[in-house]
N, C-alpha and C positions, 0 to 999 in steps of 0.2 A: 301174688296179692300184696306181699310186702313192698314190692316195687311200686305198685299203684298207690299204696298209702304214702310212700316216700315222695312220689311225684306230686300228689295232692298237697302234702305239707310244704314241699318246696315251692309249688305254684302259688299257694295262698299265704305264705309266711311274709309278714311285713319286713321290708328292708329297713335298716337303721335310717333315721331321719338325718338328712344333711341339710344345712342351711342353704337356701337358694338365694344367692346374691343377685339382686335386680339391677343395682347400679352402685358405682363407687366413683367419687370425685373429690377434688380438693376444694374446700370452702374458701372463697375470697373474703378475707376480713378487712380488706383495704377500702371498701366502699359499702354503702347501704344497699347496693343492688344485689349483693350476695351471689349465689351460684344456683342455677336451675338444673335440675336433674335431666338426664337425657332419656330416662325411662318414664313411660306413662304408668301411673299406679292405678290399677283397676278399681272401679267404683265399689265401695263397700268391703274391700279386702283389707285386712290388717297387715301392716308392715312394721318392721322394727327399724327405726332410724338410729344409727349409732354415730356419735361424734367422738373423735379421739384426737389426741395431741395437745400441744401447747404452742403459743406464739408470744411475742413480746408486745406489750402495750405500755404506754407511758402514763402511769397514774401517780403523779407527784414523784417522779423518778421512775426508772425502768422497773417493770415487773412482768411476771409471766401470767398469762391468762389461758383458760381453757373454755369449754362450752358454757360454764356457769360460774366459775370461781377465778380469783386472781390472788397474787401474792407479791409483796415487795419486802425489802429488808425491815420495814416498820410494821408490816401487816402479816397475817397468816391466812391460810386457806380455810379457816373455820368460819368465815363470813359467807353468807349466801350471795354470790355474785356481787355486783355493785348495788348499792341502795338506789332507789329511784333517782335517776339523774335528771335535774331540771332542764338540761339541754335537749333531752330526747323524750321526756315525759313517761319513761318506763324503765324497767331494769335493763341494764346492759348485759348482753349474753346472746346465745344462739336462739333463733326462732325459725318457724316454718310458716310460709305463706302469710307473712305479716303479723303472726301471733307469737307472743312470748311463750316459751316452753319451759316448764320446771323440770330440770334434768336430775333432780334428786340430791341426796347427800354427796358431800365431797368424796371423790374416788382418787386415791393416790396414783392409780394407773392413768388417770385423765381420760377414761373411757366412760361415756354416758350413753344410755339408750332410752328411747321412748317409743311407745306404740303410736302409730299414725294410721288412720283409716283413709285408704285411697279415695280420690274424688273423680277418677276417670281422666286425670290430667297429670302433667309433670308437677313437681313441687319446687318451690324456691326456698332454699335454706340461706339464712342471712345472719350476720353478726351485727347486733344493734349497739352502736357506740356514739359518743358525742364528738369524737375527733379521730377520724380514720387515718389522718396523715401520719400519726406516730405508731401505727401498727406495723409489725414486721413478722412475716411468716404466714402460715395458713393452718387450717384444721382439716382433718380427713373425715369424709362422710361415707357411710356404707348403708345401703338400704337392702333389707332382706324380707322375704315373706315371713310373717309372724308364726305360721304353723310349721315352718322348717322344711316343708316339701312343696314341690311344684304340683299343682293340680294335674291329674292325668286326664286328658281329654276323653270324653265318652267313647268316640270311635276307637281310640287306641285300646281302651280298657275292654271294649267288646271283642276286638280282634284277639286280644290276649286270652280272654275267657274261651272263645271259640277254638283257638289253637290248642289250649289245654284240654278241652273236652274231646276234640278230634284225636289228640294223642292218646287219651285214655281209651277211647273207642277202638283205636287201632291196636293197642296192646291187648285188649280183651279179645279182639278178633283173631290175633296171632295165637293167643293161648288156646282158643277153641279149635283152631286148625291143628295145633300141635297135639291136642288130646285125642 
């Protein structure tokens, strides 16, 4: 009976959640076209979009930029991105599908994440700038399922349950024959 209890616990114990990476790619910061994901994000499913890294941008002299902030010898990272640039009509920084994204407070690691709800299509991640010709480098993009685990298809879950029940029935039958 202890064996059966152990089997049940082992069968129905949740496995630790591991992030399910849906797509990874480098973001082209050299044009307004950005980079389109290769994965289709399921409609209504939440994903975590993470932007990391730095690149060089010329803002009155060379300076480093990340998804939301920039710095040069005369400035510090304590400013939220670039103020609204009259050349582009919105804040300079990383956006998704044509919309500006607020990536939160400055992160010294240059890693920023935001939740994005899938629309049943790929997404376009872009860097909004007024002069792409002076950008050097790229940013990294990672898209993960927000709940951290891939959904188990119902047929697979049903087979797993049936296999576990058949195993329990088999063990009970063997115990009855042995008694």
